[in-house]
C-alpha positions in Angstrom: 8.0 -20.0 -31.5 9.9 -21.5 -28.6 8.6 -22.9 -25.3 9.3 -19.7 -23.4 7.2 -17.6 -25.8 4.4 -20.2 -25.5 4.6 -20.1 -21.7 4.5 -16.3 -21.8 1.4 -16.5 -24.0 -0.3 -18.9 -21.6 0.5 -16.6 -18.7 -0.8 -13.6 -20.5 -4.1 -15.4 -21.5 -4.6 -16.6 -17.9 -4.2 -13.0 -16.5 -6.3 -11.4 -19.2 -9.5 -13.2 -18.3 -10.1 -14.3 -21.9 -12.0 -17.6 -22.2 -10.3 -18.7 -25.5 -7.4 -17.5 -27.7 -6.4 -19.0 -31.0 -3.2 -18.1 -32.7 -2.3 -19.4 -36.2 1.1 -18.7 -37.9 2.7 -20.3 -40.9 4.0 -23.4 -39.1 2.1 -23.6 -35.8 -1.5 -23.4 -34.5 -2.1 -22.7 -30.8 -5.4 -22.7 -29.0 -5.6 -21.7 -25.3 -8.9 -22.2 -23.4 -9.3 -21.0 -19.9 -12.1 -21.6 -17.4 -12.6 -21.1 -13.7 -11.1 -24.5 -12.9 -8.6 -25.2 -15.6 -6.4 -23.9 -18.4 -6.0 -26.1 -21.5 -3.4 -25.6 -24.2 -3.3 -27.4 -27.5 -0.4 -26.8 -29.9 -0.2 -28.3 -33.4 2.7 -27.9 -35.7 2.1 -27.8 -39.5 3.8 -29.4 -42.5 7.5 -28.1 -42.2 7.8 -29.9 -38.9 5.5 -32.8 -39.6 7.9 -35.4 -38.3 8.5 -33.6 -35.0 6.0 -34.3 -32.2 3.9 -31.4 -30.9 5.8 -29.0 -28.6 3.3 -29.3 -25.7 -0.2 -30.5 -24.9 -1.1 -29.5 -21.4 -3.9 -29.9 -19.0 -4.2 -29.3 -15.2 -1.8 -31.3 -13.1 -2.6 -32.1 -9.5 -5.0 -29.2 -9.2 -2.6 -26.6 -10.7 -3.2 -25.2 -14.1 -0.3 -24.9 -16.6 -0.5 -21.1 -16.2 -0.1 -21.4 -12.4 2.9 -23.7 -12.9 4.5 -21.3 -15.5 3.8 -18.4 -13.2 5.5 -20.0 -10.3 8.6 -20.8 -12.3 8.8 -17.4 -13.9 8.3 -15.6 -10.5 11.5 -17.2 -9.2 13.5 -16.2 -12.2 12.2 -12.6 -12.4 11.8 -11.7 -8.7 15.1 -9.7 -8.7 13.8 -7.3 -11.4 11.6 -4.3 -11.1 8.6 -3.9 -13.4 7.4 -0.9 -15.4 3.6 -1.4 -15.8 1.0 0.3 -18.0 -0.8 3.1 -16.2 -3.7 3.0 -18.8 -5.5 0.8 -21.3 -4.5 1.3 -24.9 -2.1 0.4 -27.7 1.6 0.0 -26.9 4.2 1.6 -29.1 8.0 1.4 -28.7 8.8 4.5 -30.7 7.3 8.0 -31.1 6.7 7.7 -34.8 7.2 4.9 -37.5 10.3 6.6 -38.8 11.9 7.2 -35.4 14.1 4.9 -33.3 12.7 2.9 -30.3 12.6 4.7 -27.0 14.5 1.8 -25.3 16.1 -1.5 -26.1 17.2 -4.4 -24.0 20.4 -3.1 -22.3 19.3 0.5 -22.2 19.9 2.3 -18.9 16.9 4.2 -17.7 16.3 6.7 -14.9 13.2 7.8 -13.1 11.2 10.0 -15.5 12.8 8.7 -18.8 10.2 8.0 -21.5 10.2 4.2 -22.2 7.2 4.0 -24.6 3.9 5.6 -25.7 0.4 4.2 -25.2 -2.4 5.4 -27.5 -5.7 5.7 -25.8 -8.7 7.4 -27.6 -6.4 8.9 -30.3 -4.1 10.5 -27.7 -0.5 9.4 -27.5 0.6 9.2 -23.8 4.3 9.1 -23.1 5.0 6.5 -20.4 7.9 7.4 -18.1 9.9 4.9 -16.0 9.2 4.9 -12.3 12.4 3.0 -11.6 16.1 3.3 -12.5 18.2 0.6 -13.9 18.9 -1.4 -17.1 16.1 -2.8 -19.3 16.5 -6.6 -19.3 13.3 -7.6 -21.0 10.5 -6.0 -23.1 7.3 -7.9 -22.3 5.0 -6.5 -24.9 5.2 -6.5 -28.7 5.1 -3.2 -30.6 1.5 -2.1 -31.6 -0.1 -4.5 -29.2 -3.1 -3.8 -26.9 -2.2 -3.4 -23.2 -4.4 -3.5 -20.1 -4.2 -1.3 -17.0 -1.3 -2.5 -14.7 0.1 -4.9 -17.3 3.8 -5.4 -17.0 5.7 -3.7 -20.0 9.4 -3.9 -19.1 11.6 -5.7 -16.6 14.4 -3.5 -15.2 17.5 -4.7 -13.3 18.0 -2.1 -10.6 21.7 -3.0 -9.9 
């Protein structure tokens, strides 16, 4: 897991309103705690990287939370892109069926009305169509992940 993925995770947790998120993988443990005044992130690396110092340990700096700082940096980098957002709450899927190919990949050209994913809500699979035209530059959600209403799903370069 690199620093950009960790920053995206912090940003997601801050927007979601969750008070605490713990993520444990083979070689890393991450705990993100949020409150009304601060966001605290603790990252601990396990045995394979025991001699390497932790990637990050962050606390609020000068009144700004880590999530706010990350958001400000990301906003500058991604301001030129259009966003395809989730119109409903549900589970995000990149393909229509497990044995089918993904609707879109990074680099895929999409037009208004093209299906970019499906979101399952209450056992119904809703095809999500692009509201913008351009090239997919980033997929912001992992396959089979829960999504919220108005959550960004894809970044699209309109040029």
